[in-house]
N, C-alpha and C positions, 0 to 999 in steps of 0.2 A: 482357267485362261485359255483362250484360243489357240494359243501357240502350242499348248500342250496336247491339243486334239489333232494336230497335223501328224499323220502317220509316216510321212517321209522324213520327219526329224528323229533323229536317233536319240535315245535317252542317254545323254552324255553324263559324265560325272557331276557337272554343274546343274544339268537338267533335272536330276532325281531329287535333289534337296530342294529345288525351287518348287517342283510339284508338290512336294511334302509340305512345305510352308503354305502354299495356297489353300491346300485342304484343311491344314490344322487351324489356320487363321478363320477360314469359313465356318468351321465347326466349333471354334473356340476350345480345342482340345489341349492346346499348349499355352502355358502362361505367357504374357506379352514379352516378358524379359528373354524367355526362351527363344521366342521368335526373332526378336531383335538381335540376340547372339548369333542365331543362325544366319541371318541377313549379313552380319558383319563378316562372319566366316566366309560366306560365298563371295561377298565384294572383294575380300583379301584375295581369294582364289583367282578371281577375274584379274585383278591387278598384278598378281605375281605369276602364277602358273600359266595363265592364257592371256598375257599382256600382248603377245604377238597376234592375237585374234580380235583385237579391240576394234578393228575395222570390219570385222565379218558382220554381215546383216543380222544373223541369227544372235550373236553375242550382243549386238546394240539393242535388239528387240528384248533380250533378257534384262540387260541393264535398265531399260525403261520400265519393265515390269517389276524389277526390284524396286525401282523408286516409287512405283504405284503402290506396292505392298506397304513400304515404309510410311506412306501417307495414311494408309488405313490403320496402322498401329499407333498412330498419334491421336490422342482423344483431344477434341476441343475443350478448352477451359470452360467450366460452368461455374459462374459466380452467383451465389444466391444470397440476396440481401434479406436479412431478418429484421423487421421493424415491428414496433409495438409500443404501447404506452408504458409508463413506469410501473414495474410490479406486474406486468402481464405474464412473466415467466419465460421470457426469451432464453436467458442463460440456462434455466433449468432445462428447457427443450432441447437445446443444443448439446448440454451435457449428456442427456438421455440418448440422443442420435449418436454422439461420438462414443458412448460406452466408456466415458472417462471423465471424471469430474475435475475439469481444468479451469473453468470459469466460476467466478465467485457467485454465490446465491444467497438470498436472504428473504425469509418470510415477513419481514417488518419494514424494510426500506429498499430503494433502488441500489443495486450494487455495481453495474457496469456503467461507467461514465465516459469510456473511450470507444472509439471504432476498433473492433477487434475482428481480425480476419483469421480463419483456421484453414490450414492446408495440411497435406500429408508430407512428412519428411522422407524424402526420398534418397537423401545423402548419407543419413546415419540413422542409428537406433535411439538416438537421444531425443528428449523432449527439449525444444529450442524456442526462444521467443526474441523478437526484435521490438524493443520498447523506443518508439520515435518520439522525441519531445518537440514541443512547439520551439519556433525560433524566437530569439529573445525579443524582436520587434512585435511578433504575433502576440506574445504574453502581455507585454507592457502596453500594447494598444487596448488589449481586453481589460487589463488592470485599470486603466484610466476610466474606461466605461463603467466598471464595477464600483469604483470610488465615486463617480459622479451620482450613481444611484444611492450612494451612502452619505452624500453631502446635503446637509440641511440648507434651507433658504439663506441662513446667515453665513454660509460658507464653511461651517464646522462640520468635522467628520462624525457621523453617528457611531460611536464606540460600544454602546451598550447592546444587549441582546435584543434583537428585532422580533416583532410579532411573526410567527411563521406563516400567517396568511397575508402579510404585506408583500407588495411588489418587489421590495428591495432586499427580501430574505435570502434569495438565492444568491445574490451578490455577496451579501454578508457571510454566507456559508463557505463561498469559494475563496474569499480572501482570508477568512479565518482558518480554512483548512490548510492552505499553503503556509501562511505565516504566523498563525496562532494568535493574532491580535489585528485590530484595524487601526491603521495609522496613515498619515498623508504619504503621497507618493515618494517623495524623497527619503523618508524613513524607511519604507519598505524596500526600496531598491538596494539598500545596504544589507538586507537580510538575505543571504544566499544559501542557506541550509538546504533548501529544495531547489532553487532557481539555477544552481550552478550546473544542472543537467540541461538547461535550455539549449537548443541547437545540437543536441548529441543524440546518439542511439545506444541504448543499453542492451546488450546481448546477454540473455539468460540461457542456462544450459543445465539439464539434470537427467539422470537415468532413472528417476523415480517420480511417478505422477503426482504423489501427494506432496512431495518436496517441490516439485515444479509449481504446482498450484499456489503454494504458499509464497513462493517468490513472485509469481504474476499478480497476485492479490495485493501485494505491496504497492503496485503501480496503477492498478485499475479499479480497486475496490474504494467505493465511498464509505466513509466512516463518520463518526461523531466530529462535526466540523470543529468543535473546541478543542480538540487534541492537537491540531497544527502538525507541521511536518509532513502533510500528505502530498502525493504526487498526482493524483488523478486530475486535478484542474489543468496541469501543464503537459499532460500526455496527449499527443496529437494522433497516434495510429500504433496499433499493436498487431503484430503478425505472429501467430503461434504456428510451429511446425511440429506435428505429432507423428511418432512412428507407428507403423502398422495401423493406420487409420483406414478402415474399411470404407467408411462414408466418403472419404475424399481419395480413395485409391484410383478412381478414374480420371482425377484431374479437377474435381470439384473444389471449389472454395466457399466456405460458409462465412458470412459477414454479419456480425452482430452491430446493428447501428443503434446507438442510443437515443437518436432522434435527428430529424431533419431540420430542426430549428434551434440547434445549440447556440448559447450566447457567445460562444467562441467562434469567430468567423473561419478559422482554418479547419476546425472539426466539422463545421456546418458545410463547408465546402466539399470536404471529403465525403460526407454523408450523401450529398446531392450528386457528386460525381459518380459514386457507386450506383446510385439509383437511376440516373439518366443515361450514362455511357458505359458502365462496365457490367452491371448485372445482367445475367441471363434470365432470372426469376426473382420474384419479390414474395416473400413470406410474410403475411400480415398477421401477426400474433396478438391474440387479445383473450382475456379471460371469458369463459362461457357466459356468465351472467350479462355481460355487455355485448355478446357477439350478435345479438338480434338488431342491433342499433345500425341502421343503414348509414349513418353519418360517419361510422368509424373509419371507414377508408379514406374519406376525404379529409377527416381530422388528422390522421397519421401521414398521409402521402401529400396532401395539398391538392386542391381542385384543378390547378394548372397542370400538375404532374399527371393526374389521373386522366385528364383530357388529352395530354399529349400521348399517353399510352393508347388511348382509343384511336386517335388519329394515325398512329404508327402500326396499327393493327396488333399492338402487342398486350391487349387487354387481357388475353388468355395466360399471360405469363405470370399473373398474380394468383397466389393461393392463400385461402384464409384458414388459419390454424387456431383452433380453440383450446385453451388450456383450463386447467383447475376443474375439470369435469366432475372430480370426486365431490365437490361441495354442493352439487346440484341436489335438489329435493324433488323427486318425481311428482308427488301430489301437487307441489306448488306450480310446476311446470304445467301439468295437465289442466289445473284451474286457470292459470294466466293465458294459456293458449287455446282455452276452450275445446280440449280434446277429450271430453267425457264419453261422447258417442264412439269415437274411434277406438278408445281404450277399453270400452266395456266388454267386448268380445275377448280382448286380449287377456283382460283380468280373469275372465271365466276360464280360459285355457290355462293361464298360470295357476289358477287355484286347483284345476283339475291335475295338472302336472304336480303341484306340491302334495296333493293327496296320493297320487300314485307313487311319488318319491317315499312319502311317509310309509306306505305299504311294503314298498320294496325294502326300505331300511329295516322294518319289523322282520320281514321275511329273511333278510341276511342276518339279523340278529338271532332268529330262531335256528337258522342252519348252523351258524357258528356254535351255538350251544349244543345242537345235536352232533356237530363234529368233535366237540371237546367230551361229550358223553361217550361217543364211539372210541375216541382215543383211549379213554379210561378203561372201556371194556376190553379193547385190544390189549392194553398193558396188563390187565388182570389175567387174560387168557395167556399171554406170553409167560407170566409168572407161574401160572398153573402148569404149563407145558415143561418149564424149567424144572419145577418141583417133581413133577411126575418122571422126567427123564432122570433126575437124581435118585428117586426111590427106586427106579428099575436098576439103575448102576449098582445100588447098594444090595438089592436083592441077588443080582448076579454075582457079586462079590462074596456073598455068603454061600 
């Protein structure tokens, strides 16, 4: 800071700590909380010990610079929206980044059905979650739409198991997941086993990550719809606060969006709000076999949203992340992308390296055998020396 370079200013008691703060912040040598604590101490010193000097020009300059330093210590919030198709591996990716398995995953079906925001818990060392449910009107408006999908032309409700390929199957699964059966609206409104949570926020808390995951799964994991008593269809938004979360320690928030075309208007509105107004970046997640499809981004984000990003100059805020790379077959990729010429030289180099590695492995094995032989020889010599010393001792004793 310029004020510290003025030789006419004496290094007062307040001046020295401020000089230290500026250097420590610029070099990132002190943790942020230590810097903030030091700032509080200096402010208290100005307010108490040097209150009479509050009108002094130098003190006012220092106060201003303290304010400037405080602004530097506040990280801007970074919101990263994670979008992708069902089963693309969004939750698995986030669990890997968080180094903590708190989101449900499955290899055979979609697991996360709600908007899930993950931030660092700066207030305690507990795992905490706020499960926000739909308002009563929001759910029953959707329920009417779901039942319309399940209503036949003659006005009767389709109660039997529907074909998974039919358009009404998703509606059938949601109704069945909450109520355990499909009935007319007046009958379903009287079943409150799950819907008594409508309009409320359930707060979860645990000091154990595995226990916390089990609690959260109850509300956001999709299960076999036939079991009934499930909460995920009526969950509006989930906010997870994780302790000691390095990924979110700088103020970042990771938001797992199940989709921007959710059949529930409230969840769909939240997803679009994150994408258009709240997010700093968008991660488009897709499995590697489909990553070469140029239509993927438009299918996931929508043509209008993609166009808006370009118009706003924010197209660079999109990152594409490919998952499930372990299922790739290199020979199939080379053949499909016609990379035979490009890979021929690499294959020759790989073969030479493999031969060299085999020779080195053989050399190491031979050296190990030689090492063992030498160890045996050394042991035999040590035994001979000991026996020789014992014999000399016996002869001297005689």
